[in-house]
C-alpha positions in Angstrom: -10.5 7.9 4.2 -9.8 4.8 2.0 -13.4 3.6 2.4 -14.6 7.1 1.6 -12.6 7.3 -1.6 -13.8 3.8 -2.7 -17.4 4.6 -1.8 -17.3 7.9 -3.7 -15.8 6.3 -6.8 -18.3 3.5 -6.6 -21.2 6.0 -6.6 -19.7 8.5 -9.0 -16.8 7.2 -11.1 -14.7 9.4 -13.3 -13.6 12.0 -10.8 -10.2 13.7 -10.8 -8.0 13.8 -7.7 -8.8 17.4 -6.9 -12.5 16.7 -6.9 -12.1 13.6 -4.7 -10.0 15.6 -2.3 -12.6 18.3 -2.1 -15.5 15.8 -1.5 -13.6 13.7 1.0 -12.2 16.8 2.8 -8.5 16.1 2.8 -5.6 17.7 1.1 -4.9 17.0 -2.6 -1.5 15.5 -1.9 -3.0 13.1 0.6 -5.6 11.9 -2.0 -3.0 11.7 -4.7 -0.8 9.4 -2.5 -3.8 7.3 -1.5 -5.0 6.9 -5.2 -1.5 5.8 -6.1 -1.6 3.1 -3.5 -5.1 2.1 -4.4 -4.0 1.7 -8.0 -1.0 -0.4 -6.9 -3.4 -2.6 -4.9 -5.8 -3.0 -7.9 -8.7 -1.3 -6.2 -8.8 1.8 -8.5 -7.9 2.5 -12.1 -7.4 5.7 -14.0 -7.4 7.1 -17.5 -6.6 10.4 -19.0 -9.3 13.0 -18.7 -10.1 14.1 -22.2 -11.7 17.4 -21.0 -8.8 18.4 -18.7 -5.6 17.3 -20.4 -3.4 17.4 -17.3 -5.5 15.2 -15.0 -6.7 11.7 -14.8 -10.2 10.3 -14.1 -10.3 7.6 -11.4 -12.7 4.6 -11.3 -13.2 1.8 -8.8 -12.3 -1.6 -10.2 -14.4 -4.8 -9.8 -12.0 -5.8 -7.0 -12.7 -2.5 -5.3 -16.4 -3.1 -5.6 -16.1 -6.6 -4.2 -14.2 -5.1 -1.3 -16.9 -2.6 -0.5 -19.5 -5.3 -0.6 -17.8 -7.4 2.2 -17.6 -5.4 5.4 -15.1 -7.8 7.1 -12.7 -7.8 4.2 -13.1 -4.0 3.8 -12.1 -3.4 7.4 -9.0 -5.6 7.2 -7.9 -3.9 3.9 -8.5 -0.4 5.2 -6.6 -1.1 8.4 -3.7 -2.6 6.4 -3.7 0.2 3.9 -3.7 2.9 6.6 -1.0 1.1 8.5 1.3 1.5 5.4 0.6 5.2 5.3 2.5 5.8 8.6 
């Protein structure tokens, strides 16, 4: 799921959590928690959505883009991230 979120944001930044959840196919609460962790890890950033006042737009960071570019690092980070979810 983490790789899917990062790939989606790399392709189409500026999505809100509900749209990410819809496109990835997981519940909104799961995406919201994952986005929070990704922000803590510096892989995703957010800013207020000027069109929808009560939501944020999410974007992949340069660190997140570098992670996607390196398959070995991506696999290690995804495994570590998903291990913290349990």
